[in-house]
C-alpha positions, 0 to 999 in steps of 0.5 A: 304719596300726595303729601310727599309730593306736596311737601317737595313742591312747597320746598322748591317754591320756597327756595325759588322765592328766597333766591328771587326775593333777597336770599343770600347770593352764592359767590366764590371767593379768594384771599387777597395776598401780600407779595412782591411784584414788578412791572413787566413788558410783554414780548412775543416768544416761541416754544421749540423742541431742544432736539430735532434730528435727521435719522440716517441709515447706518446700513444699505438696504431697501425701505420696507416700513416707515413710522408715520408722520406724527407718530409718538415713538418711545426710545428703542422702538422701531422707526424704520425697517430696511431689507437687504436681499443679499443678506442671507447669501452674504451671511452664509459666505461669511459663516463658511469663511469662519468655519474654514478658518476655524477648521484650519486653526484647530488642525494646526493647533493639534499638529503643533502638539504632535510635532512637538512630541516628535521633535522631543523624540528626535524623530523629525527636525525642528524645521517642520515644527517651526513651519507649523508654528508660522502656519498656526499663527497665520491661521489664528490671525486669519480666524480673527479677521473673518470673525471680525468681518462676520461680527461687523456684518451682523452689526450692519444687519442689526442696523437694518432695523432703525430704533428711536434714540429717544422719546419723540415724534416723527415730523417728516418722512425723508425716504420712501417705502421701496427706496434703496438707501446707502449708508448715511442716507436720510430716512426721517426727521425726528423730534424729541418730546418732553424737552422743550424750551422757550426762546425770546429776544429781549431788547438789549436795554433790559440786559440788567434783568437777565439773570440765570434761574430767575423766574419769569412768567409766560402767557399762552394765547388762551390767556393761561399763565405759567412760570418759566425759569431763565436757563441761559442767554447769549450775552451779546446782540444777535442782530440789527434789532439789538436784542439778546436771545434768552432761553427759558424752561418750564414744567407746564404741560400741554405746550407744543413745539412751535407754539406762540407765547408771550413772555412777561419780562420784569423791567424794574425791581420788584416791590411788595404789594397787595394783590387779588385775582383779576376776576375780583375786579368789577370795572365800570365807566367811572370806577373800579371796585371789588367786593370784600366779604365781612360778616357774610355780607358783600362790602363794596371797596373802590380800588386803584389797580397797578402792576399785573402778574399772571392772574393777579393784579395789584390793588390799592384800597381798603383791602389787606392780605387775608381778606376774602374777595369775591371772584365769582358772582360779583357782577350781580352783587349789591353793597351789603348783600348777604352771600353764601360762599361756595367752593 
């Protein structure tokens, strides 16, 4: 046991000594890229839901329950429940009317057959049969009418339970529990989820850059970049600022309606450049440089920076596409220092 402990202790001391006195420095690297980039102008934008609607009552009733503000509700799930204290009485009244009309219809139908047989035997006049036919048609019409009224009322009763028309969030309760609502009264405001768009007002003099399905970039306040696609725009100035309203869509997750963003608008034609992640740059007072890995050693390369796009930035210097550049651990490196690449 003592020998094992001593061996572990000596191994630890050796590793610490190597790290402290010139051992390979651990670094993380990325590949330089050759790609097309263009100068951009940053313009403030806003993320918003495409659909925000006011849910209205479709039947009379008293509010029994309401979904809470902020609740995530799936399509078809209950948003609110209304109660109608007269519903059971009205239901019974209409059922009685249906049963009465059906009984009269059934009787006249049977009577029609009996009278037809009697007419054939010349036991009664055709006048009685004609009167029966008229009464039968009236009873048939009356049955259809009361059945329709009953079905309409059942539909109203069904609408006492208000379901979500799509997946979304409750953003405001307009009605209150215990409040009596009429058909068409506002109940709550509901916002569709997973259907967001970015709205940005682009200065009119950049209108040549506006093309549908073009891919731009957006930046969050946390400095995270996402791709966004130009979906539509209004080809005219919308106000005195002489700007064009542009709408973009994105597949980025975790963005909220109302969130402030920055749109990176390309303002010139793109050109092919060599680019590296911004984290590769080491910026000092008199120079900007990166470290390129050559034969497991850090080679210092002085560079000039150019166009930036998202997390990438154009550089000019002795760097080509495919070169490995240090993006973590570069602040403490020294030229020609040996490195160990970590994932």
